[in-house]
N, C-alpha and C positions, 0 to 999 in steps of 0.2 A: 503493500497499497504506500503508496508516495505523503510522505511529510502533507503536501496540503490538505490531502483528504484524512488525513488521521487526526490533523488538526478542526478539521470539518466535523469530522464524528464526534471526538472529544467535542467540541464546543455545544453538539445540539445534545451529547450526553444530559453535560451539566445545565444549559435550560431546560431542559424536563424531568430537570432533580435525577435524574440516575447515571451520576459521574459515580456515587458510589456502591450502590449498587455492580454496576458494571464492574467495574476495581475490582472489587468480589469478587465474584463470578470470571471475571480476568485468572483471576489468581488464584481458584479453588478449580478449575481446567486446567488452567498448566499442564497437568500431565498428563494429560488426554487433549491435548494438541492435536500433534500426529495421528492420532484415531480419528478426533473431529474433523482433519483436513483430510483425510482418504472420503469415510464419507462422505464431507460431500463432496468432491470427485465423484465418486460413486454413483450422487442423488443428482447430481447436475441436467445430466441429460431429462431428466426430468421436470426440476425445477426452473430451467434454462426458461424456459416457453410462456411461463408466469411472473419472472423477475423485471424486476425496474434494470435499469443502467446502472441504477450508482448501487444499488444494493448487491450486484454479480460484483462491481468495483469495489467493495467490500470482506464481500465471502472471499473474494478472492486473493484480498490483502491480509487476511488473516490466516489464509490458512500454510503462510508462512512464520515463520517464526520469528522472524525482520519482523514483521508487518505486526506481529501480534505482540512484540517488544515493546517497538514503538508507543502503539496504542493503550498500552500501560505504563511508560514516561511519563505521554502525554498526560494521560488521565493524573498521574500522581503532581506533576507537574502542576496542571489545574487546580489540584486538591492545597497545592502548600501557599499558592497565589490568593486563592479566597479564604 
């Protein structure tokens, strides 16, 4: 996930008051991330026709360790600022 998309997602989560729950879930599901990424790839032919491009970009970004970690860092940085 590119940095601007990560920042936009973190900002949107914060705007909706979901930054703390999202951060908690991201940390809790960190050990399952490889399995969840494989599941997303497996299900993508079924879900792609009904997903928006923005949701697909988020899904693709979270499928990588780097994107997942960037979102966690962005949410933690938002938490420290707020």
